[in-house]
C-alpha positions in Angstrom: -62.4 -75.5 37.3 -65.4 -77.5 36.0 -63.1 -80.5 35.5 -62.1 -80.3 39.1 -65.7 -80.1 40.3 -66.6 -83.2 38.2 -63.6 -85.1 39.4 -64.3 -84.3 43.1 -68.0 -85.2 42.8 -67.4 -88.5 41.1 -64.8 -89.7 43.6 -66.9 -89.4 46.7 -66.0 -92.7 48.3 -62.2 -92.1 47.7 -62.4 -88.9 49.7 -64.6 -90.6 52.3 -61.8 -93.2 52.9 -59.2 -90.4 52.7 -60.9 -88.7 55.6 -60.7 -92.0 57.7 -56.9 -92.3 56.8 -56.3 -88.7 57.8 -58.1 -89.1 61.0 -56.0 -92.2 61.9 -52.7 -90.5 60.8 -53.2 -87.3 62.6 -54.6 -89.1 65.7 -51.3 -91.1 65.9 -49.4 -87.8 65.6 -51.3 -86.2 68.5 -51.1 -89.3 70.7 -47.3 -89.5 70.2 -46.9 -85.9 71.3 -48.5 -86.4 74.8 -45.2 -86.8 76.6 -43.7 -83.6 75.3 -43.1 -80.7 77.8 -42.5 -78.0 75.2 -45.3 -75.3 75.1 -45.0 -75.0 71.3 -45.4 -78.7 70.7 -48.4 -78.8 73.1 -50.0 -75.9 71.1 -49.4 -77.7 67.8 -50.7 -81.0 69.2 -53.8 -79.2 70.5 -54.4 -77.6 67.1 -54.1 -81.0 65.3 -56.4 -82.5 68.0 -59.1 -79.9 67.0 -58.5 -80.8 63.3 -58.9 -84.5 64.1 -62.1 -83.8 66.1 -63.5 -81.7 63.3 -62.9 -84.5 60.8 -64.3 -87.1 63.2 -67.4 -84.9 63.6 -67.8 -84.7 59.8 -67.4 -88.5 59.6 -70.0 -89.2 62.2 -72.5 -86.8 60.6 -71.8 -88.3 57.2 -72.6 -91.7 58.6 -75.8 -90.5 60.2 -76.7 -88.6 57.0 -77.2 -85.4 58.9 -76.1 -81.9 58.0 -72.9 -80.8 59.7 -72.1 -77.3 60.9 -70.7 -75.4 57.9 -68.0 -73.8 60.0 -66.5 -77.3 60.8 -66.4 -78.2 57.2 -64.7 -74.9 56.3 -62.2 -75.3 59.2 -61.3 -78.9 58.0 -60.9 -77.7 54.4 -58.8 -74.7 55.1 -56.6 -76.5 57.6 -55.9 -79.4 55.3 -55.1 -77.0 52.4 -52.7 -75.0 54.6 -51.2 -78.2 56.0 -50.6 -79.5 52.4 -48.9 -76.2 51.5 -46.7 -76.4 54.6 -45.7 -79.9 53.7 -44.8 -78.9 50.2 -42.7 -76.1 51.5 -41.0 -78.4 54.0 -40.2 -81.0 51.4 -38.9 -78.6 48.8 -37.0 -76.1 50.8 -36.1 -77.6 54.2 -35.2 -81.2 53.2 -31.9 -82.3 51.7 -32.0 -80.7 48.3 -28.9 -82.1 46.7 -31.1 -83.7 44.1 -34.5 -81.9 43.9 -36.1 -84.5 41.6 -35.8 -87.1 44.4 -38.2 -85.0 46.5 -40.8 -84.7 43.8 -42.2 -88.1 44.5 -43.0 -87.2 48.1 -45.2 -84.3 46.9 -48.1 -86.8 46.2 -49.2 -86.8 49.9 -49.4 -83.0 50.3 -51.3 -82.7 47.0 -53.6 -85.5 48.2 -54.2 -83.6 51.5 -54.8 -80.3 49.6 -57.3 -82.0 47.3 -59.1 -83.4 50.3 -59.4 -79.8 51.6 -60.8 -78.7 48.2 -63.3 -81.5 48.4 -64.5 -80.3 51.8 -64.7 -76.7 50.6 -66.6 -77.7 47.4 -69.1 -79.7 49.5 -69.5 -76.6 51.7 -70.3 -74.5 48.6 -72.9 -77.0 47.4 -74.6 -77.0 50.8 -74.6 -73.2 51.1 -76.1 -72.9 47.6 -78.9 -75.3 48.7 -79.5 -73.4 51.9 -79.8 -70.1 50.0 -82.2 -71.5 47.5 -84.4 -73.0 50.2 -84.5 -69.6 52.0 -85.6 -67.8 48.9 
């Protein structure tokens, strides 16, 4: 676990740029779903819109060098981890699985999204530890 903490802390700018790419990607997904009349697709688009807004909020507060609300950081981290797990499940079990090894290459993106979520969660733990030491 210590190796993961060191890796995530030394690759700060990579995860910063990853947040920008995820905001752009999920924004295009939400924008393309505006013309859909299905209630379930509208619900999913709304959920992803909240996810995009939370990452945008974190990006703006990161640029302004202010502390963001911890709930938003936890929300962005948990949603990205769950979305990465969902993508792994979809790739492995619902895709064409005639040759499973062909799908393994597509697992890089879900693991990337999950590591982004871990980065957000790790940063949250670091901030909460600083808050508790200040209060004591």
